[in-house]
C-alpha positions, 0 to 999 in steps of 0.5 A: 758392672759399670765402668767409670769413664777414663777421665774420672779414673785418672782424677781419682788416681790423681787424688791419691797420688797427691797423698803419696809422699806423706804415705812414703814418709810415714812408711818406715815408722809403720814398718819399724813399729809394726803399727797400723797406718792410722794417719794414712786412713785419716787422709784417705777418709779426708778425701772420701776414699773409704767410700771409693767403691761404694755406689754413687747412689749411696753417697760413694765415689762409685769406682768399679774394679778396674778403677780400684786397681789403679788406685790400689796400685798407686797406694802401694807405690808408696806404702804396701801395708796401707794398700793391702789393708785398704784392699780388705776394706774396699773388698767389702764395698765392692762385694756388697755393691757392683758385684752384688748388683751383677748377681741374681736375687729374688725380690725379698733377697733384693730388699734385704740387700738394699737395707743391709748395705745402706746401713753398711755404707752409712756407717762408713761415709758418716761414722768413718768405720773401717772394715776388715775382711778376715777369711783365712782359717788355715784349713782349706785353700778353696773360697767355699770350703774349710770354714770351721767358723759357725753361725748359730741362728738365734732370735735377731741374728747369730752366735758366732764362734770361730778363729781367723788367722792373718786378720788384717786390721785386727786392732784397727777395724770397727767391723770384721767381716767374716765367712761362717757356716750354719751347721747343716747348711752349705750356704756361706754367711757373710757377717759383720762382726762388731770389733767391740762385741762381747766375746771378740778378741785378738791374740798372738804376736805380730813381728813378721818379715813384711807387710808389718803395718797390716797388723794381721793378728788372730781374730777370736770370736767366742759365742759372739752375738751378730745381729741380723742387720749385720748380714751384709749379703743374703744367705748364699750370696757369697757362694754366688759371688765366688762362683760367678765373679771370681775376679774379686780374688784378684784384688790382693795383687794390685798392691803388689803391682804398686810395689813393683813401681815403688822399686822402679821409682827407687832405682830411677832416683839412684841411677840419676843421682838422686838417691846415691852418691852420683849418677850411674845411668851411663853404666851398661850393666845398670841399664840392663838391669833397669830395662829388665825391671821395666819389662817385668813390670809391664808384663805383669801389669798388661796381663792384669789390665787386660784381664780387667778389660775382659772380665765379666759375670760367669766367665768362661774357663779361658778367662778364669785361667787368665786370672790365675795367670795374672795373680802368679805373674804379679806375685812372683814378679814383684819380689823379682823386680825388687831384687833387681833394683837391689842388684842395680843400686848396690849394697847401700840399698839394703840399709834401713830406713831406705824404702827398697829393703822394705819394698823387697820384704813386702813383696816377698809376702804376696805369693802365700796369700789365700785363697788365690796363693801362687801355689793354689793358682799354679796347681790349677793351672797345672791341670788346665786342659790336661784333665776333664775337670774344667769347671773353674773352682773358686 
């Protein structure tokens, strides 16, 4: 995977940092109303960030996975729901762009990939399309198993039937990019289901603890026609990506590194007297809590970025183990840092619409997110080098 030079990475992070104060100002509304951050997406679209990870030859900004991590962390610092939903959109661009370029294809498959992703990227860059990527069905935790959504081949495409749960951007995306199985075939299909297609609907109430602006309702597909040109990867391409580039499952965690930084920002303002009744930085107990927050954030962040510097196609088991450890570290540390900030800042920090109580609720949601939830990663870490099953599962 091509890596951007450091100065370009800093430039892209700086562009989204300029939007940060606007995102932070709007975040309480999205949280209160459990509404999607459309205004934030308008801002991201205006600076070309819907194409952040679209390769430059297609008109995108050409960001690699590590650059995306820095950008996602910066967005999460100001609005967790915007960062997490932006991940779903950007993950499709990464999967069909730099990750796909690192995989093996026949000449026919390569030609198909080029034609399909050119259409995909044109819709994003010229029409402003937003893409969701709802995979979860609540059946199995593995990336390549447990999909009950079916894709029946028909003339010109597929008839897709199934249900996806926690489908972020459910009422906002123009395309829902889903995984489906053709009966009798073990190759996973990666299909772009138009949100306005006949047979597509969303259902269920959306009133969760945190990440309320993601609007992650259930996505229902009943005999939906999906044209062949909306099969974003050749058949079996997702299988190959999940097995050879498992680091794509890290992307959810970047948002939670940003939430940690948001909690630290809040605590710093409080301690120096900007967000509370007066300075508290001279109190030793406050200093200890502050130091603990910084240490925990540095530990989680360092592990993640070490991994991003080392990652490569067809990783050895040791590197996949480190990826599981990075996810657990980030997802478990984010609520710990937010809780420390509450302790340091005191009872006033629990009041709405102050940012910290929202950050804590958002941070608490990370541990459950599949396919690499904390429980899944801990189960795999718990067997690592203790049993003979050393093949790292996706």
